[in-house]
N, C-alpha and C positions, 0 to 999 in steps of 0.2 A: 555453797559447797559444803557437803557433810564433813563433820570433824574427822571422821576416819574414812579414807577412800574405799571404794568397793573392793579393789584388789587386796587392800589391807585386811578387810573383813574376811574375804575368802581365805587369805593366808592364815588368819587366826582360826578359822574353822578347820583348815587342814592341820594346823598345829594341834588343836584339840583332838582331832581324829587320830593323829599319830600317837598321842599320849594315851588315848583309850585303847588303841589297838596293840601297843607294845606289851602291856601286861597280859593281853589275851593270848600272846604267843607262848608256846610251850618252851620251857627251859630258858627263861630269861631272868636277869638279876632282879627285876622288880617283883617277880613272882616268888622270890626266895624268902628266906627267913634269916633273922639275926644280922650279923655284921654285913653280909653280902647285900641284903636289902637296904640297909642304911647307906652303904657306899653308893649303891645305885641311885638312891634318892638324892644324895648330895650331887652326884653327877647330873641327874635330871634337873635339879635346881639350878646348877651352873648353866646348863644348856638353855633352860627356859629363861633365865635372867638375860643371857646374851641375846637370845632370839627376841624376847620381849622388848629389850632396849632398842633393837633395830626397828621393830614394829612401831614403837612409840615415836622414835626419831623420824620414821618415814611419814608420820602425820605432819611433821614440821618442815622437813627437807625431803621432798619427793624424789625417790630414785627413778632411774629409767626402768621400764617394764622388764627388760632383759636382765638387768642386774638384780632386780627384786626377785624375779623368778628363779634365777640361779642360786641366789642366797637362800631362799626358802627350800628349794630342792636339796641343796647341800646340807642344810640344817636337818632335814628329814633323814638324809643318808647318815649324818652324824648320830642321830638318835638311834637308828637301827644298828650302827656299828658299835656303839657303847652300851646300848640297853637291850638289844635283841639277842636272838639265840647264838649269834656269832661269839658274843662274849663268854657264853657258857662253853661252847666248843673249844675256845682258846685255852681253857684250863687243862685239857687233855691232849690237844693237837697243836704241835708246833707250827704246822702249816696254817691252821685257822688263826693262830695268834699272829703269824706274819701277815696274813691278809688284813687283819685288824690294824696292825701297825702301818702297813702301806696305804690303807685307805685314809688313815688319819694324816699321815705325813705327805703323801704324794698325790692325793685326790682332794680331800676335804680342805686342807690348808690352802693350796693354790687356788681352788675355786673361790673360796671366800675372799682371798686377796684380789682376784680378778673382778669381784663385785664392787670393789672400792667402797666399803661400807662405813668408812670413818665419818663422813658428814652426818649420816643417820645415827650412828652410835654416839657421836658427840652431841648431837641435838637431843637425843634421848636421855643421855646421862649427864650432860653439862660438864663443867670443869672437873668434878671428881672423876668422871669416866675418862676424860682426856688425860688426867694425870696417871691413870693406871697403865696405859700403853705408851706413854711418852718415852720411858727408857728403852722399850723395844724398838720404837720408831727411830730413836737416836742410833741404836746399834745397827739398825737396818740400813743406815747410810753407808755402811762398810760391808760389802758383800762377803769378803773373805772372813771377817770376824764372825759374821752370822753363820757362815758355813762351818767354821771351826766349832762354834758353840753347838750347833745342831749335830755335827758329826760326833762330838764328845758325848752328847746325850744318847745318840744311837748306839755307840759302842759300849757305853756304861751299862745300859739296860739290856744289852745282849751278852754281857759277861755272865758266865754260868751262875755265879752266886746271886747276882742281882736279878737275873732273869727268873730264877726259881723263887726268889723272894716275892716278886710281883705276882707270879702264878699262884703262890700259896697264901698270900695275904691280900685281901680285897682292897685294903686302904692303900697299900703300896702299888697295887695294880692301877687304882684310880690316879694316884700321883704320877705313875709312869705315863699314863695317857695324857695327863696335863702337861708333862714335860715335852712329850712328842708334839702335841698340837701347838703349844706356845712357841717352842723353838722353830718348828716348821713354819709357823706363821711369820716369824721374824725373817727366816731364811727366804721364803718365797716373796715377802715384801721387798727384801733387798734385791732379789733377782728380777721380779716382774715390774717393779716400780723404779728401777735404776735409771738415773739420768744418763745423758750421752757420755759424760766424763767417766762414769763408773760402769758403763756397759761392758768394757773389756774385762773388768774384774768380776762382773756378774757371770760372764762366760767361763772364766777360770774357776769360780766358785762352783758352777754346775759341773765342770769337768772333775774337780776335786771330789765332789759328792758322788758322782757316778763311779769314780775309781774306788773310793773306800767302801761304799755300799756294795759294789760288785765284788770286792775282795771278801767282805763279810759273807755275802751270799755264796761265794765259791768255797769258803771254809766250811759252811754248813753243808754244802752239796757233796763235797769230796771227803768229808770226815769218815773215818772207818768205824768210829764208835759214836754213840749218842753223846753230845757235849753237855747236855743240861741235866740228865738223870739217866741212870741205867734202865729205868723202867720206860723211858721214852722210846718211841718207835723210830729206828734209824731211817727207814724209807720216808716217814713223815717229816723228819728233820731235813732230809735231802730235798723233799718237795718244797719245804719252807725256804731253803737256800735258793732254789730255782725261782720261786716267787719273787724274792728280793733281787736276785741277780738279773733275771730276764724280764719278767713282767714289771717289776718295780723300776726298771730303767726307762721304760717307755715315757712316763711323764717328764723325766729330766731331759730326754732326747728331744721331745716335742718343744719343751721350754728353750732348749739350746737353739733349735732351728728358728723359733719365733724371735728370741732376743737377738740372735745373729742377723736375722733378716731386718729387724728394726735398726740395728746398728749400721748395716751397709746402706740402708736408705738415707741415713743421716749424714754419712761421710761423703 
């Protein structure tokens, strides 16, 4: 049997294709100069390390073909979300910025959790890697604590001062994205991997998240003036609110139905 399975080699080729194609796109951080390019390179290095760890671990602990496929497709989506033109549009468009946030928190994070990548990540990184996410896994045992942490991060970065800080400073922007993806990962792990005893709390945590993100979306939608800067377009801000309030609710509703169905099957 070859050291690296055929699907793993194909994934590596796809990985290289993504990295080559991203700089070729117009208006993306990797094609910029100065601090923006450096921040993009750090982001790319983080994503490549995470992705490479999974690929290397997959040569030791083989994942199912569906899990591996979803993991790689989600990694590609993450690359385009953080390093593609959307990141450039987010500087001037509140709606584009909200799309970026919702992709990270409500699409990419839960898809990675559903892939159950820990066996591959631990096989690839060994004990040092396992120690990195051990605190997050311990917190994920308590769905409401995970929801409180994730909710606090969402509201913190949508407060006008800190929102504009992230928009105007590429390093804060990268840190904001890290906060979103890490706390969302903990939250979704607590929800989607909850045992039977914690499933009711997982449903409550989903309801809590739906309520407070819906409220934030409504604030943005019905505001009479731009909340983040006078130069920001009010209709664009209202569209951002609708994206969070309506479109952003869909993954949480789907998760609620799925978790609730599993719970009723067990009782």
